[in-house]
C-alpha positions in Angstrom: -14.2 -7.9 -3.1 -15.2 -5.3 -0.9 -13.3 -1.9 0.5 -11.6 -3.1 3.4 -9.4 0.8 3.9 -10.6 3.6 5.3 -10.2 7.1 4.6 -7.2 7.3 6.8 -5.4 4.4 5.8 -5.6 5.5 2.0 -4.3 8.2 2.5 -1.2 6.8 4.2 -0.7 4.5 1.9 -0.7 7.1 -0.7 1.7 8.8 0.7 4.0 6.5 1.7 3.8 4.6 -2.0 4.5 7.9 -3.2 7.6 9.0 -0.8 9.0 5.0 -1.7 8.9 5.7 -5.5 10.4 9.0 -5.1 13.0 7.4 -2.7 13.5 4.6 -5.2 13.6 7.3 -8.3 16.2 9.3 -6.7 18.2 8.5 -4.2 19.3 4.7 -3.7 22.0 4.0 -6.0 21.5 -0.4 -6.2 19.1 -1.5 -8.8 17.3 -4.6 -6.6 16.8 -2.2 -4.2 15.1 0.3 -6.5 12.8 -1.8 -8.1 11.9 -3.1 -4.7 11.1 0.0 -3.3 9.4 0.9 -6.6 7.2 -2.3 -6.1 6.4 -1.5 -3.4 5.4 2.0 -4.1 3.0 1.2 -6.2 1.3 -1.7 -4.5 0.4 0.9 -1.7 -0.7 3.4 -4.7 -2.9 1.1 -6.2 -4.3 -0.7 -2.7 -4.6 3.1 -1.5 -6.7 3.9 -4.9 -8.9 0.7 -5.0 -9.3 1.1 -1.3 -8.9 -3.1 -0.6 -5.7 -4.7 1.2 -6.0 -8.5 0.3 -3.2 -9.0 3.3 -5.2 -6.7 5.8 -7.7 -9.6 5.2 -6.2 -12.4 5.7 -4.6 -11.1 8.3 -7.1 -9.8 10.6 -9.8 -11.2 9.1 -13.3 -10.5 8.2 -15.7 -8.3 10.3 -18.6 -10.5 11.9 -21.8 -8.5 12.3 -23.4 -7.4 15.3 -20.2 -6.9 17.1 
C-alpha cells in the first residue's frame, strides 16, 4: 500500500476528523447521526495517520511515471 496523501491532505483530514468526533460527542442528539459522524471522524483520522485513501485511488487512479 503506497502513500497517496500529501501533508496538506493529511492535516486537513486530521482536523476534520477531530471536528466530526467533537460534534458527534457534544452537539448531536440523534443517535444514528451521532454514530455516522463518529465513524466518519475515525475514518478521517486513520487515513491521516496511515497517509492512504483507498477511495482517492479508485476515483483519481494511480499516477503514471514519466508524466
